OpenMM code with the backbone's topology and positions (N, CA, C; nanometers):
from openmm import Vec3, app, unit

residues = "MET GLU THR HIS HIS SER ASN GLU GLY HIS ALA LYS ARG ARG GLY GLY ALA PRO LEU VAL ILE ALA ILE VAL VAL ALA VAL LEU GLY ILE LEU GLY MET LEU ILE VAL ASP HIS GLY PRO TRP ASN LYS PRO LYS ILE HIS THR ALA ALA VAL ALA ASN TYR SER THR THR GLY GLU ALA ALA ARG GLU ALA GLY ALA THR VAL THR PRO THR GLU PRO LYS ALA GLN LEU GLU PRO ASP ALA PRO GLY PRO LYS PRO VAL HIS PRO ALA ASN PRO ALA THR PRO PRO".split()
positions = [
    Vec3(-4.5249, -4.3989, -0.0810),
    Vec3(-4.5064, -4.2656, -0.1076),
    Vec3(-4.3473, -4.2494, -0.1459),
    Vec3(-4.3228, -4.2889, -0.2604),
    Vec3(-4.1921, -4.2803, -0.3022),
    Vec3(-4.1750, -4.1726, -0.4097),
    Vec3(-4.1014, -4.0688, -0.3777),
    Vec3(-4.0686, -3.9711, -0.4831),
    Vec3(-3.9395, -3.9867, -0.5485),
    Vec3(-3.9478, -3.9637, -0.6831),
    Vec3(-3.8431, -4.0061, -0.7655),
    Vec3(-3.8059, -3.8691, -0.8430),
    Vec3(-3.6718, -3.8204, -0.8074),
    Vec3(-3.6202, -3.6971, -0.8743),
    Vec3(-3.5349, -3.7359, -0.9920),
    Vec3(-3.5748, -3.6704, -1.0957),
    Vec3(-3.4968, -3.7102, -1.2239),
    Vec3(-3.3745, -3.6015, -1.2403),
    Vec3(-3.2661, -3.6445, -1.2746),
    Vec3(-3.1524, -3.5560, -1.2981),
    Vec3(-3.1411, -3.5160, -1.4485),
    Vec3(-3.2351, -3.5541, -1.5327),
    Vec3(-3.2224, -3.5230, -1.6792),
    Vec3(-3.2055, -3.3848, -1.7076),
    Vec3(-3.3006, -3.2959, -1.6476),
    Vec3(-3.2886, -3.1504, -1.6709),
    Vec3(-3.1788, -3.0879, -1.6131),
    Vec3(-3.1224, -3.1463, -1.4982),
    Vec3(-3.0146, -3.0958, -1.4260),
    Vec3(-2.8905, -3.1044, -1.5131),
    Vec3(-2.8642, -3.2182, -1.5768),
    Vec3(-2.7475, -3.2448, -1.6571),
    Vec3(-2.7382, -3.1532, -1.7843),
    Vec3(-2.8414, -3.1139, -1.8260),
    Vec3(-2.8369, -3.0288, -1.9514),
    Vec3(-2.8343, -2.8751, -1.9191),
    Vec3(-2.8430, -2.8464, -1.8049),
    Vec3(-2.8492, -2.6934, -1.7604),
    Vec3(-2.7108, -2.6357, -1.7665),
    Vec3(-2.7055, -2.5230, -1.8243),
    Vec3(-2.5668, -2.4595, -1.8493),
    Vec3(-2.5832, -2.3269, -1.7702),
    Vec3(-2.5246, -2.3157, -1.6467),
    Vec3(-2.5238, -2.2115, -1.5604),
    Vec3(-2.3769, -2.1506, -1.5493),
    Vec3(-2.2846, -2.1901, -1.6357),
    Vec3(-2.1548, -2.1390, -1.6127),
    Vec3(-2.1058, -2.0245, -1.6944),
    Vec3(-2.2093, -1.9709, -1.7751),
    Vec3(-2.1728, -1.8686, -1.8625),
    Vec3(-2.1308, -1.7295, -1.7881),
    Vec3(-2.2033, -1.6988, -1.6792),
    Vec3(-2.1702, -1.5772, -1.6019),
    Vec3(-2.0215, -1.6009, -1.5392),
    Vec3(-1.9934, -1.7208, -1.4926),
    Vec3(-1.8659, -1.7501, -1.4381),
    Vec3(-1.7571, -1.7343, -1.5460),
    Vec3(-1.7775, -1.7880, -1.6599),
    Vec3(-1.6762, -1.7644, -1.7738),
    Vec3(-1.6532, -1.6173, -1.8054),
    Vec3(-1.7596, -1.5523, -1.8203),
    Vec3(-1.7604, -1.4095, -1.8465),
    Vec3(-1.6776, -1.3329, -1.7417),
    Vec3(-1.6969, -1.3522, -1.6195),
    Vec3(-1.6262, -1.2957, -1.5026),
    Vec3(-1.4862, -1.3336, -1.5068),
    Vec3(-1.4543, -1.4519, -1.5481),
    Vec3(-1.3112, -1.4923, -1.5541),
    Vec3(-1.2407, -1.4263, -1.6656),
    Vec3(-1.3037, -1.4090, -1.7867),
    Vec3(-1.2499, -1.3367, -1.8943),
    Vec3(-1.2304, -1.1854, -1.8714),
    Vec3(-1.3305, -1.1257, -1.7891),
    Vec3(-1.3126, -0.9804, -1.7673),
    Vec3(-1.1922, -0.9643, -1.6652),
    Vec3(-1.1756, -1.0468, -1.5705),
    Vec3(-1.0659, -1.0511, -1.4770),
    Vec3(-0.9335, -1.0656, -1.5449),
    Vec3(-0.9220, -1.1645, -1.6346),
    Vec3(-0.7948, -1.1839, -1.7025),
    Vec3(-0.7640, -1.0647, -1.7973),
    Vec3(-0.8603, -1.0064, -1.8641),
    Vec3(-0.8302, -0.9035, -1.9472),
    Vec3(-0.7909, -0.7832, -1.8612),
    Vec3(-0.8552, -0.7494, -1.7501),
    Vec3(-0.8191, -0.6454, -1.6590),
    Vec3(-0.6804, -0.6511, -1.6118),
    Vec3(-0.6404, -0.7698, -1.5695),
    Vec3(-0.4960, -0.7943, -1.5224),
    Vec3(-0.4086, -0.7774, -1.6219),
    Vec3(-0.4345, -0.8212, -1.7474),
    Vec3(-0.3312, -0.8021, -1.8570),
    Vec3(-0.3260, -0.6543, -1.8995),
    Vec3(-0.4407, -0.5795, -1.8859),
    Vec3(-0.4481, -0.4463, -1.9299),
    Vec3(-0.3544, -0.3693, -1.8264),
    Vec3(-0.3667, -0.4000, -1.6920),
    Vec3(-0.2934, -0.3333, -1.5936),
    Vec3(-0.1405, -0.3608, -1.6075),
    Vec3(-0.1104, -0.4794, -1.6324),
    Vec3(0.0287, -0.5223, -1.6551),
    Vec3(0.0960, -0.4493, -1.7724),
    Vec3(0.0126, -0.4253, -1.8841),
    Vec3(0.0615, -0.3495, -2.0072),
    Vec3(0.0803, -0.2207, -1.9751),
    Vec3(-0.0102, -0.1474, -1.9060),
    Vec3(-0.0031, -0.0061, -1.8703),
    Vec3(0.1050, 0.0193, -1.7776),
    Vec3(0.1318, -0.0627, -1.6722),
    Vec3(0.2229, -0.0366, -1.5681),
    Vec3(0.3543, -0.0729, -1.6159),
    Vec3(0.3838, -0.1722, -1.6930),
    Vec3(0.5103, -0.2204, -1.7203),
    Vec3(0.5394, -0.2305, -1.8670),
    Vec3(0.4787, -0.1416, -1.9438),
    Vec3(0.4993, -0.1300, -2.0922),
    Vec3(0.6346, -0.0580, -2.1113),
    Vec3(0.6797, -0.0666, -2.2412),
    Vec3(0.8203, -0.0034, -2.2756),
    Vec3(0.8157, 0.1449, -2.2528),
    Vec3(0.7026, 0.2076, -2.2515),
    Vec3(0.7007, 0.3528, -2.2368),
    Vec3(0.7069, 0.4014, -2.0974),
    Vec3(0.7096, 0.3120, -2.0049),
    Vec3(0.7089, 0.3398, -1.8602),
    Vec3(0.8192, 0.2995, -1.7779),
    Vec3(0.9294, 0.3014, -1.8443),
    Vec3(1.0536, 0.2498, -1.7809),
    Vec3(1.1140, 0.3611, -1.6903),
    Vec3(1.1660, 0.3415, -1.5810),
    Vec3(1.2286, 0.4510, -1.5045),
    Vec3(1.3634, 0.4947, -1.5551),
    Vec3(1.3773, 0.6274, -1.5644),
    Vec3(1.4923, 0.6789, -1.6098),
    Vec3(1.5948, 0.7134, -1.4855),
    Vec3(1.7010, 0.6296, -1.4916),
    Vec3(1.7915, 0.6418, -1.3825),
    Vec3(1.9108, 0.7261, -1.4228),
    Vec3(1.9373, 0.8293, -1.3454),
    Vec3(2.0662, 0.9169, -1.3646),
    Vec3(2.1677, 0.9038, -1.2679),
    Vec3(2.2869, 0.9126, -1.3056),
    Vec3(2.3929, 0.8958, -1.2071),
    Vec3(2.4051, 1.0321, -1.1271),
    Vec3(2.4911, 1.0358, -1.0384),
    Vec3(2.5097, 1.1585, -0.9441),
    Vec3(2.5685, 1.2717, -1.0349),
    Vec3(2.6434, 1.2392, -1.1349),
    Vec3(2.7120, 1.3287, -1.2243),
    Vec3(2.6056, 1.3969, -1.3019),
    Vec3(2.4991, 1.3386, -1.3397),
    Vec3(2.3991, 1.4010, -1.4336),
    Vec3(2.2957, 1.4861, -1.3419),
    Vec3(2.2827, 1.4598, -1.2195),
    Vec3(2.1859, 1.5334, -1.1328),
    Vec3(2.2248, 1.6692, -1.1302),
    Vec3(2.1107, 1.7573, -1.1346),
    Vec3(2.1333, 1.9014, -1.1349),
    Vec3(2.1576, 1.9511, -0.9961),
    Vec3(2.1132, 1.8902, -0.8904),
    Vec3(2.1271, 1.9406, -0.7559),
    Vec3(2.1721, 1.8376, -0.6706),
    Vec3(2.2633, 1.8604, -0.5812),
    Vec3(2.3147, 1.7578, -0.4882),
    Vec3(2.2338, 1.7423, -0.3729),
    Vec3(2.1612, 1.8342, -0.3268),
    Vec3(2.0725, 1.8138, -0.2002),
    Vec3(1.9235, 1.8679, -0.2265),
    Vec3(1.8365, 1.8199, -0.1460),
    Vec3(1.7015, 1.8751, -0.1660),
    Vec3(1.6903, 2.0122, -0.1357),
    Vec3(1.7645, 2.0719, -0.0411),
    Vec3(1.7556, 2.2035, -0.0176),
    Vec3(1.7942, 2.3045, -0.1489),
    Vec3(1.8885, 2.2550, -0.2218),
    Vec3(1.9390, 2.3310, -0.3470),
    Vec3(1.8381, 2.3296, -0.4381),
    Vec3(1.7630, 2.2017, -0.4644),
    Vec3(1.6451, 2.1955, -0.5556),
    Vec3(1.5332, 2.2786, -0.5178),
    Vec3(1.5043, 2.2823, -0.3811),
    Vec3(1.3958, 2.3720, -0.3258),
    Vec3(1.4175, 2.5160, -0.3574),
    Vec3(1.5449, 2.5497, -0.3223),
    Vec3(1.5813, 2.7057, -0.3422),
    Vec3(1.5608, 2.7346, -0.4914),
    Vec3(1.6022, 2.6533, -0.5815),
    Vec3(1.5934, 2.6691, -0.7228),
    Vec3(1.4599, 2.6865, -0.7802),
    Vec3(1.3602, 2.6071, -0.7019),
    Vec3(1.2351, 2.6058, -0.7344),
    Vec3(1.1616, 2.7354, -0.6854),
    Vec3(1.2241, 2.8048, -0.5957),
    Vec3(1.1751, 2.9274, -0.5378),
    Vec3(1.1217, 2.9165, -0.3920),
    Vec3(1.1427, 2.7994, -0.3278),
    Vec3(1.0946, 2.7729, -0.1939),
    Vec3(1.1897, 2.8375, -0.0904),
    Vec3(1.1345, 2.8747, 0.0150),
    Vec3(1.2226, 2.9083, 0.1430),
    Vec3(1.2477, 2.7934, 0.2218),
    Vec3(1.3798, 2.7681, 0.2399),
    Vec3(1.4160, 2.6602, 0.3318),
    Vec3(1.4533, 2.7060, 0.4716),
    Vec3(1.3748, 2.6707, 0.5722),
    Vec3(1.4105, 2.7164, 0.6985),
    Vec3(1.4352, 2.5984, 0.8002),
    Vec3(1.5264, 2.5969, 0.8795),
    Vec3(1.5524, 2.4778, 0.9665),
    Vec3(1.4464, 2.4741, 1.0698),
    Vec3(1.4205, 2.3502, 1.1163),
    Vec3(1.3208, 2.3262, 1.2269),
    Vec3(1.3833, 2.3652, 1.3552),
    Vec3(1.2937, 2.4014, 1.4517),
    Vec3(1.3200, 2.4366, 1.5907),
    Vec3(1.3840, 2.3232, 1.6557),
    Vec3(1.4933, 2.3350, 1.7307),
    Vec3(1.5518, 2.2295, 1.8036),
    Vec3(1.4598, 2.1790, 1.9123),
    Vec3(1.4514, 2.0527, 1.9351),
    Vec3(1.3619, 2.0082, 2.0502),
    Vec3(1.4428, 2.0221, 2.1742),
    Vec3(1.3595, 2.0727, 2.2755),
    Vec3(1.4132, 2.0816, 2.4182),
    Vec3(1.4729, 1.9477, 2.4587),
    Vec3(1.5806, 1.9601, 2.5402),
    Vec3(1.6472, 1.8520, 2.5895),
    Vec3(1.5591, 1.7798, 2.6975),
    Vec3(1.4944, 1.8497, 2.7847),
    Vec3(1.4045, 1.7959, 2.8877),
    Vec3(1.2747, 1.8440, 2.8520),
    Vec3(1.1852, 1.7542, 2.8397),
    Vec3(1.0536, 1.7692, 2.8152),
    Vec3(0.9726, 1.7882, 2.9554),
    Vec3(0.8760, 1.8740, 2.9549),
    Vec3(0.8057, 1.8992, 3.0621),
    Vec3(0.7007, 1.7741, 3.0861),
    Vec3(0.6538, 1.7476, 3.2075),
    Vec3(0.5796, 1.6363, 3.2361),
    Vec3(0.4422, 1.6605, 3.1616),
    Vec3(0.3923, 1.5499, 3.0996),
    Vec3(0.2690, 1.5646, 3.0298),
    Vec3(0.1438, 1.5617, 3.1329),
    Vec3(0.0479, 1.6514, 3.1006),
    Vec3(-0.0697, 1.6563, 3.1984),
    Vec3(-0.1473, 1.5276, 3.1851),
    Vec3(-0.2147, 1.4971, 3.2927),
    Vec3(-0.2856, 1.3848, 3.3033),
    Vec3(-0.2355, 1.2768, 3.4085),
    Vec3(-0.2886, 1.1617, 3.4150),
    Vec3(-0.2480, 1.0681, 3.5207),
    Vec3(-0.1216, 0.9971, 3.4774),
    Vec3(-0.0346, 0.9522, 3.5698),
    Vec3(0.0830, 0.8820, 3.5394),
    Vec3(0.0578, 0.7357, 3.5008),
    Vec3(0.1312, 0.6742, 3.4385),
    Vec3(0.1115, 0.5281, 3.4091),
    Vec3(0.1451, 0.4470, 3.5421),
    Vec3(0.0733, 0.3351, 3.5618),
    Vec3(0.0983, 0.2556, 3.6790),
    Vec3(0.2078, 0.1521, 3.6453),
    Vec3(0.2983, 0.1525, 3.7572),
    Vec3(0.4036, 0.0490, 3.7471),
    Vec3(0.3859, -0.0648, 3.8501),
    Vec3(0.4385, -0.1803, 3.8206),
    Vec3(0.4185, -0.2858, 3.9226),
    Vec3(0.4946, -0.2446, 4.0520),
    Vec3(0.4492, -0.2932, 4.1640),
    Vec3(0.5082, -0.2643, 4.2914),
    Vec3(0.6507, -0.3109, 4.3161),
    Vec3(0.6631, -0.4445, 4.2747),
    Vec3(0.8047, -0.4974, 4.2765),
    Vec3(0.8389, -0.5779, 4.1672),
    Vec3(0.8789, -0.5186, 4.0587),
    Vec3(0.9103, -0.5855, 3.9206),
    Vec3(1.0054, -0.6907, 3.9245),
    Vec3(1.1088, -0.6840, 4.0023),
    Vec3(1.2145, -0.7742, 4.0084),
    Vec3(1.2070, -0.8928, 4.1107),
    Vec3(1.1046, -0.8875, 4.1965),
    Vec3(1.0979, -0.9859, 4.3019),
    Vec3(1.0305, -1.1113, 4.2466),
    Vec3(1.0993, -1.2255, 4.2605),
    Vec3(1.0478, -1.3489, 4.2145),
    Vec3(0.9391, -1.3991, 4.3190),
    Vec3(0.8440, -1.4851, 4.2708),
    Vec3(0.7394, -1.5279, 4.3613),
    Vec3(0.7950, -1.6311, 4.4644),
] * unit.nanometer
topology = app.Topology()
chain = topology.addChain("A")
for resn in residues:
    res = topology.addResidue(resn, chain)
    for name in ("N", "CA", "C"):
        topology.addAtom(name, app.Element.getBySymbol(name[0]), res)
């Protein structure tokens, strides 16, 4: 009862076409993103402080029509939070 498996059909089989197509699509996608993100039309325009229209965010907001109000100062002492207190070790500095 000896079975003999032939590798003749296996050697001629071409199953790499989907892999090649996937690699080509991935490479084209990455190149497309690089061109769109880093092309010559997408360079940051850096201005010096002398060219800037407003020196603070508040000035720019007021010019745009926003109302700038300061935040409420936080109380110096906070009240105790409701709920159970955290557990602390009985003797944290005592060596064994």
